[in-house]
C-alpha positions, 0 to 999 in steps of 0.5 A: 897826830897826823900819820904819813902812812905809805899805804895811801899810794897803794894802788887803787886806794885813793879811787876806793876812798873818792868811791865811798865818799872821802874821808867824811864817810870812810876812815882806815881803822885798827891794825894799819894805824897801829902799825904805822904808828909803831913804823911797822909793815902793814900787811891789812888795811881795813876801812870802816864807813858810815855807809851801809853795807849795800851802799858800799857794794852799789858804790864800788861797783859803779866805781869799777871795783869789784865788791865781794861780800864776804861778811855782809850780815857783819856789815863787811864788804872785801875791795879787791884792789890791783894792790890787794884786798881791802875790807870795808865794814859798816860802823857797828854797836853790839846789840847782843853777846855770849862770849863767842858770837855777836849780834850787831847793828849798824850805826854812824857814829865813830866813837859807838864803832870804836866803843866796841873794839876790844883794845885801845890801841886797836880803836884808833882811826886815821883820816885817809886824806890828811892823816889825822888820828881820831883817838877815843880811849887814849889808845895813843898814849897806851901805844905809846907806853906799849901798854895792851888795855881794854876798852871799858871794864875787862871783865864785861869786855871778856864777858862779851867775847872769851877769846879776848883773853887769849888776844890780851896776851898775843897782843902783849907779847907782840906789843907790850911791855908790862901788862895793864894790872885791871886787864890781867886781873880779869883775864885770870879771874875769867880764865875757864871763859876759854873753855867755852871757845872753839879748839880752832879759834884757841889753837889760831891765837896760841900759834900766833902768840908763840911766835911774838916777839916777847912770847917766852916772857908772856907764856911764862906770865900765862902758866903763873896766872893760870890762864892756860890750865881749863884748856891745856893742863900740860903746859906748866912751868917746866915748859916754859924753861924748855920754851926758853931754851929753844928760843936762846937756841933758835936766836943762837942758830938764827932760825926763824921761830916755829910755832908747832915747834914752840908748842912741842917744846912747852908740852911733855916730851912724849908723841903720845901726849903731843897727838891729844893736843893736836887732836884737842887743838884740831890742827890741820894733819900736818901740824899734827904730824910735826908735833908728834915728831918734834915730841920723839926724844933725840937719839943722836942721830946725824943731822943730815941723816934725820933730815934725809928721812924725815925732812929737814923741817921736823929734823931742825925741831928735834935738833933745836929742842935737843940743843944740837947744831943744826949747821949741817942743814943750813942751805943743805937740800936732802939728795934723792937715792940715784937708784931704782929696783929696776936697776937690780932686778937687771942685775940678777935679783928677783922682784919683790921683797929681795928687791926692796931689801937690798935697796933699802941696804944700799940706802942706809949704807948711802946715808950712813956714809954720807950721802957719797957720789956715783963711785962710792954708791956704785960699790956699795951697790956692787956689795949689796947685790952680790951678797943679795945673790949669795943669800938667795942662792943659799935659801934656795938650795 
């Protein structure tokens, strides 16, 4: 197999490979090779090398390439090229693993490095000069069949790194057809191992999975095999039905899937549950607020009024989850009320609660009438100010 890879033309790439000693010492590995073979745009390039990390740093610096020791203990140096960063990692083998972390030793054996990777499709290497692909474990055949398959014994590979359970399903959702039976059985057997992982790592994999090409089918499979129940027992078959409906609504509206919105679909429509899940998964504050907002039951509010009050993205979440049209929000930006409290004070209202209440009354009518222009807003303001002055006089009489 010869790879025709456009990323070889990226500025600085040829100089990087030359600095590392050419194809004898460096090969492109992993996602860049896999995605090029699948004719998918390549975002990141990873290079594997037989050189020791300290030698990599020295050679890059001598070649005038900035070297950042982003993971020196694990052999990773980031080469900063004009076209973007490239991670350069020394070939490794695992010395010990505990399901969360690995102690590694460096090696100069390409096959030994490939053997420690998770799936066969991720253990493909490419000569950066000739494009020849090196495949030690049948990754090319698996890639052609869209088969996600562990390298070696799946039970052992999962014991080494429990996150591989979620990665198996994420890669299945992104690239796969039917699951590898042995790998699926191993994931189901070891599902409780997920409890040993940090919730941040679980959230990262899950959110990536939820926006993958075949997320609905794969999540349904995970629920069927009780993969998620040890860490997210709230997700059940009803949640899968809601996720399927949401995915259909997103596709019909031509709205890009959003991970938090899809997570909300999987959960009961209860802000308290969403709040608990957001905390459990250590989501960011922004993600937690959005998840809670999406869990609020739809009350039929006008789409633009909703978007004005809670934001366009949260409004899209609620509308899509409820199966309502999002067309009114297409290309629409919520306006700002072109009125300040100072204007009301200048018209005779007392500063403080009266101004705030009147401003809110004006805003509510303005929203309710569909954000009319200046003439109508002026009339709404006149009415509200007159009413406020009358009410204020009555209270002070």
